[in-house]
C-alpha positions in Angstrom: 4.5 15.1 -2.5 5.9 11.8 -3.5 3.4 11.0 -6.3 2.7 12.5 -9.6 0.0 11.8 -12.1 -2.1 13.4 -14.8 -5.1 11.7 -13.2 -5.8 14.1 -10.3 -8.6 12.0 -8.9 -6.1 9.3 -8.0 -5.7 9.0 -4.2 -2.0 8.5 -4.6 -1.6 11.9 -6.4 -2.8 14.3 -3.9 -2.9 15.0 -0.2 -5.5 12.6 1.1 -8.4 13.9 3.1 -9.2 12.1 6.3 -12.1 10.3 4.6 -9.9 9.2 1.6 -7.2 8.0 4.0 -9.8 6.0 6.0 -11.2 4.5 2.8 -7.7 3.5 1.6 -6.9 1.9 5.0 -10.3 0.1 5.0 -9.6 -1.3 1.5 -6.1 -2.4 2.5 -7.6 -4.1 5.6 -10.1 -5.9 3.3 -7.2 -7.1 1.1 -5.3 -8.2 4.1 -8.3 -10.3 5.4 -8.9 -11.8 1.9 -5.2 -12.8 1.7 -5.4 -14.4 5.2 -8.5 -16.3 4.2 -7.0 -17.4 0.9 -9.7 -15.7 -1.1 -7.6 -13.0 -2.8 -9.3 -11.8 -6.0 -7.4 -10.9 -9.2 -8.6 -7.3 -9.1 -5.8 -6.1 -11.4 -6.1 -9.0 -14.0 -5.4 -7.6 -17.4 -3.6 -4.6 -16.2 -0.1 -3.9 -17.3 2.1 -1.8 -15.0 5.5 -0.4 -15.8 8.3 -0.3 -13.2 10.8 2.3 -14.3 14.0 1.8 -12.3 17.6 0.9 -12.5 17.5 -2.1 -10.2 14.4 -4.2 -10.1 15.8 -6.4 -7.3 15.8 -3.5 -4.8 13.4 -3.9 -1.9 11.0 -1.1 -3.1 10.8 -2.5 -6.6 10.2 -6.0 -5.3 7.5 -4.8 -3.0 5.7 -3.0 -5.8 6.0 -6.0 -8.1 4.7 -8.4 -5.5 1.8 -6.1 -4.5 0.7 -5.8 -8.2 1.2 -9.4 -9.3 -0.6 -10.9 -6.3 -3.7 -9.1 -7.7 -3.2 -10.4 -11.2 -1.3 -7.5 -12.9 1.7 -7.9 -15.1 4.6 -5.8 -14.1 7.4 -5.0 -16.6 10.8 -3.7 -15.6 12.0 -0.8 -17.7 15.5 0.5 -17.3 15.7 4.2 -17.8 17.8 5.0 -20.8 18.1 8.8 -20.4 20.3 10.6 -17.9 18.9 12.2 -14.8 18.4 15.5 -16.7 16.9 13.7 -19.7 16.6 15.3 -23.1 13.2 16.7 -23.5 12.5 14.9 -26.7 13.7 11.6 -25.2 11.5 12.0 -22.2 8.5 13.0 -24.3 8.9 10.0 -26.6 9.5 7.6 -23.7 6.5 9.0 -21.7 4.2 8.7 -24.7 5.3 5.1 -25.3 4.9 4.2 -21.6 1.3 5.6 -21.8 0.5 3.4 -24.8 2.0 0.2 -23.2 1.0 0.5 -19.6 -2.0 1.2 -17.4 0.2 2.9 -14.8 4.0 3.4 -14.2 5.9 3.6 -11.0 9.3 5.5 -11.2 11.7 4.3 -8.5 14.8 6.3 -7.8 14.3 9.0 -10.5 14.6 12.7 -9.9 11.2 14.2 -9.1 11.5 16.7 -12.0 12.0 13.9 -14.4 9.0 12.0 -13.0 6.9 15.1 -13.4 8.0 15.4 -17.1 7.0 11.7 -17.7 3.6 12.2 -15.9 2.8 15.3 -18.0 3.0 13.3 -21.2 2.2 9.7 -20.4 -1.6 10.0 -20.1 -1.7 7.3 -17.4 -1.1 7.4 -13.7 2.6 7.9 -13.0 3.9 7.4 -9.5 7.0 8.7 -7.9 8.4 5.9 -5.7 5.0 4.5 -4.6 6.7 1.6 -2.6 9.3 3.7 -1.0 9.1 4.1 2.8 9.2 7.9 2.5 6.2 8.0 0.2 3.5 10.2 1.8 1.0 7.3 1.8 3.4 4.8 3.5 2.6 6.1 7.0 -1.0 4.9 6.5 0.3 1.3 6.7 0.6 1.8 10.5 -3.2 2.2 10.6 -3.9 -1.2 9.2 -4.9 -3.6 11.9 -3.6 -7.1 12.6 -0.3 -8.4 13.6 1.4 -8.9 10.3 4.8 -7.3 9.7 5.1 -3.7 8.5 6.3 -4.7 5.0 3.1 -6.8 4.6 1.0 -3.9 5.7 2.7 -1.6 3.2 2.1 -4.3 0.5 -1.7 -4.3 1.3 -1.7 -0.5 1.2 0.0 -0.5 -2.2 -2.6 -2.9 -3.4 -5.4 -0.7 -2.2 -3.7 2.3 -3.9 -3.3 0.4 -7.2 -6.8 -1.0 -7.2 -8.3 2.5 -6.5 -6.1 4.0 -9.2 -6.0 1.5 -12.1 -8.3 -1.3 -11.0 
């Protein structure tokens, strides 16, 4: 699975049931309509999200940032300072700090085992490449109605995931 979190009730952390997937698509469709009508609400106002990745200009990082900031969240780019294997004590300290500073963290381009270590200690939702096209929830974007481009549908789906997880 492409997501990891200590918060097991998060829809992005588990295989979604048909009902959960339908609810997520419905929420994404609501967000899409609100954006089209110019009545987008700052549902993530006051939330601080961390984006742990090497290049914050990559498409996936940009998509994550846009999805979150459009709903009022602040997104901080954090460059990983440990190697791909990561020293356990460095990962522990980093994860604990991330948990104190952020309401959720998305890890883009990090090894899954490292993301699992961070998630085990952070105490906040930790995602593994939430905006990546191979993320298990990305396929749900196809279920969103309307004729907007696929990246926009993915953005609305990301927003729905973030609102349901940290909103």
